[in-house]
C-alpha positions in Angstrom: 41.7 31.1 75.9 44.0 30.8 78.9 41.3 29.2 81.0 40.9 26.5 78.6 44.5 25.8 78.1 45.0 25.7 82.0 41.9 23.0 82.1 42.5 20.1 84.9 42.8 16.8 83.3 39.6 16.2 84.6 38.0 19.4 83.0 39.5 17.7 79.6 37.4 14.8 80.1 34.3 16.3 81.1 34.7 18.7 77.9 35.5 15.5 75.9 32.5 14.0 77.5 30.0 16.9 76.1 31.2 16.7 72.7 31.0 13.2 72.7 27.2 13.3 74.3 26.2 15.4 71.5 28.3 13.7 68.4 26.1 10.2 69.6 22.9 12.3 69.8 23.3 13.9 66.5 24.1 10.0 65.1 21.1 8.7 67.0 18.7 11.6 65.3 19.7 11.1 62.1 19.6 6.9 62.5 15.8 7.9 63.8 15.2 9.6 60.5 16.5 6.9 58.7 14.6 4.6 60.2 11.4 6.4 59.6 11.7 6.6 56.2 13.3 2.8 55.7 10.9 1.9 53.1 11.9 4.4 50.5 15.7 4.2 51.3 15.7 0.5 51.1 14.0 0.8 48.0 15.6 3.7 46.0 19.1 3.8 47.7 20.2 0.3 49.4 19.0 -1.9 46.4 19.6 0.8 43.8 22.6 -0.8 42.8 20.6 -4.1 42.0 18.5 -2.5 39.0 19.3 -1.7 35.5 18.0 2.0 35.9 21.2 2.7 38.5 23.2 5.8 37.2 26.4 3.8 37.0 25.0 1.3 34.6 23.1 4.0 32.7 26.2 5.8 32.1 28.1 2.5 31.1 25.4 1.8 28.9 25.6 5.2 27.2 29.1 5.0 26.5 29.0 1.3 25.4 26.3 2.2 23.0 28.3 5.0 21.5 31.4 2.7 21.2 30.0 -0.9 20.7 26.2 -0.1 19.5 25.0 -2.3 22.5 24.5 -2.3 26.5 27.5 -4.0 28.3 25.9 -4.3 31.3 22.2 -6.0 31.8 20.8 -7.1 35.1 17.9 -9.4 35.5 14.6 -7.8 35.9 14.3 -9.1 39.4 16.7 -9.5 42.1 15.1 -12.0 44.4 15.9 -11.6 48.4 15.5 -14.2 51.2 14.9 -13.9 54.8 16.0 -17.2 56.8 16.0 -15.5 60.4 13.1 -14.2 62.3 14.5 -10.9 63.2 16.9 -10.8 60.3 14.6 -7.6 58.5 14.8 -5.9 61.8 18.6 -6.4 62.3 19.4 -5.1 58.6 17.2 -2.0 59.4 19.2 -1.4 62.8 22.1 -1.9 60.7 21.1 0.8 58.0 20.0 3.2 60.6 23.0 3.2 62.4 25.5 3.3 59.0 22.8 6.1 57.9 23.0 8.1 61.2 26.9 7.9 61.2 27.3 9.1 57.2 24.7 11.8 58.0 26.4 13.2 60.8 29.8 12.5 60.2 30.8 16.5 59.2 29.0 17.5 62.9 30.9 14.9 64.7 34.2 16.2 62.9 33.3 19.5 64.0 32.5 18.8 67.6 35.9 17.1 67.1 37.5 20.5 66.0 35.6 22.4 68.9 37.2 20.2 71.4 40.9 20.6 70.1 40.9 24.3 69.0 41.5 25.8 72.2 44.5 24.2 72.4 46.1 25.6 69.2 47.6 28.6 68.3 45.9 30.8 65.7 48.0 30.0 62.8 47.7 26.4 64.1 43.7 26.6 63.9 43.7 28.3 60.5 45.2 25.1 59.6 43.2 22.7 61.7 40.0 24.3 59.9 41.5 23.0 56.2 42.2 19.4 58.0 39.1 19.3 60.2 37.0 20.0 56.6 39.3 17.6 54.4 38.5 15.1 57.0 34.5 14.7 56.5 34.9 16.0 52.4 37.6 12.7 51.8 35.2 10.4 54.2 31.8 11.4 52.2 33.8 11.2 48.3 35.2 7.7 49.6 31.7 6.8 50.5 30.4 7.9 47.2 32.7 6.3 45.4 32.2 3.1 46.9 28.6 3.3 46.4 28.6 4.4 42.8 31.9 3.2 41.7 32.6 -0.3 43.2 29.4 -1.6 45.0 27.3 -1.5 41.3 30.0 -3.8 39.4 30.4 -6.3 42.6 26.6 -6.6 42.3 27.0 -7.0 38.5 29.4 -9.6 38.6 27.9 -11.3 41.6 24.3 -11.8 39.8 26.0 -12.4 36.0 28.4 -15.3 37.5 27.2 -18.3 36.9 28.4 -22.0 37.2 25.0 -23.7 36.5 21.7 -22.9 34.7 20.0 -25.1 37.0 20.9 -23.0 39.8 18.0 -20.4 41.0 19.3 -17.5 42.3 18.1 -16.5 45.8 20.2 -13.6 47.5 20.6 -13.7 51.1 19.3 -10.1 52.9 22.2 -10.5 55.5 24.8 -11.1 52.9 23.8 -8.2 50.7 24.0 -6.0 53.2 27.5 -7.1 54.9 28.6 -6.2 50.8 27.2 -3.0 50.9 28.7 -1.8 54.3 32.1 -3.2 53.5 32.3 -1.6 50.4 30.7 1.5 50.9 32.0 2.5 55.1 35.4 0.4 53.9 36.0 3.4 50.9 34.8 6.2 53.2 37.5 5.2 56.0 40.6 4.4 53.3 39.8 7.6 51.8 41.1 9.3 55.2 44.6 8.1 54.3 45.8 11.6 53.1 45.0 12.6 56.6 46.9 10.2 58.3 50.1 11.0 55.7 49.4 14.7 57.3 49.9 13.7 60.7 52.7 11.4 60.1 54.4 14.0 57.9 53.9 16.9 60.7 55.2 14.9 63.4 58.2 14.0 61.5 57.5 10.0 61.0 57.1 10.2 57.0 58.8 12.1 54.1 58.1 12.1 50.3 61.2 10.6 49.5 60.4 7.6 51.9 56.4 7.3 49.9 58.2 7.5 46.4 60.9 5.2 47.2 58.2 2.6 48.8 55.8 3.2 46.0 56.2 -0.1 44.6 55.5 -2.0 48.2 52.2 0.5 48.6 50.9 -0.7 45.1 50.9 -4.2 46.3 49.3 -2.9 49.9 46.7 -1.1 48.0 45.5 -4.5 46.0 45.3 -5.9 49.6 43.4 -3.6 50.6 41.1 -3.4 47.6 40.5 -7.3 48.1 39.7 -6.8 51.5 37.1 -4.3 50.8 35.9 -6.1 47.5 34.7 -9.2 46.8 36.4 -12.1 45.2 36.2 -10.8 41.4 38.9 -9.0 39.9 37.1 -6.1 38.0 35.6 -4.7 41.4 39.1 -4.8 42.8 40.8 -3.1 40.1 38.0 -0.4 40.4 38.5 0.0 44.5 42.4 0.3 43.7 42.5 2.6 41.0 41.0 5.7 43.1 43.3 4.5 45.8 46.5 4.3 43.7 45.3 8.2 42.9 45.0 8.9 46.6 48.5 7.4 47.2 49.8 9.8 44.4 48.0 12.8 46.0 49.4 11.6 49.2 53.1 12.1 47.8 52.0 15.6 46.6 50.7 16.8 50.0 53.1 15.1 51.8 55.8 17.0 50.0 53.9 20.4 51.2 53.5 19.2 54.3 57.1 18.6 54.8 58.4 22.0 53.1 56.3 23.6 55.9 57.8 21.4 58.7 61.5 22.1 57.7 60.4 26.1 57.7 58.9 25.9 60.8 62.0 24.1 62.3 64.6 26.3 60.6 62.5 29.2 62.0 62.7 27.9 65.6 66.3 26.9 65.5 67.0 30.5 64.7 64.7 32.0 67.2 66.6 29.9 70.0 70.0 31.2 68.2 69.0 34.6 69.0 
């Protein structure tokens, strides 16, 4: 342990390089697995939100049948996708493979990060860091699932049913759908890491619960802006994205209060030790 703490700057750089190489290898291996199964993934996962049998649509329609006696969401039987460029399918395969590799390897990447920083931590800090490290990948995965099952289906539904003329025949561009997919799913995964950011800012004394409560209205406006950036232009998708983010902000206030009390207690103990 002492050797790790006394390691030189270049020693730390070498150690970090090893963790980065292993993380990149994990992403590459996971991306290769996704690439070898790209046909099944595209048919069942990537284009899943474009079909009526998608779990979100089935759940909404079951509730609608119970309340209204009819389905509230009915997509066309076909989702015609066109390709305009020669290597467009290859580029989409690479994008989906890399994205799938990052998502699949994310828990391992976080674990490698913890392995790098843990030798420099005290035993008590190491216990807390295990909780934080696990929270990082759990929150990221929760955000990805939220984007995939909660927001993307309604964004697709709005884009499909919205018409300005019956003369127009819909032909959806593969790259446009890919951008929408990655924007929503990856965007929600990143945004769900907000509580971790709040924890670190509170831990170093920049944030406190009073500040977060005072500027709650400003935060709501910012959340709506972020939801508008993540989702397409329709209001329903923006609201569906904003709701979990609002709940996340309220959860962050509670976590900020808990962390702030621990910081104050730690500072009080350190001052008492210095006086003695």
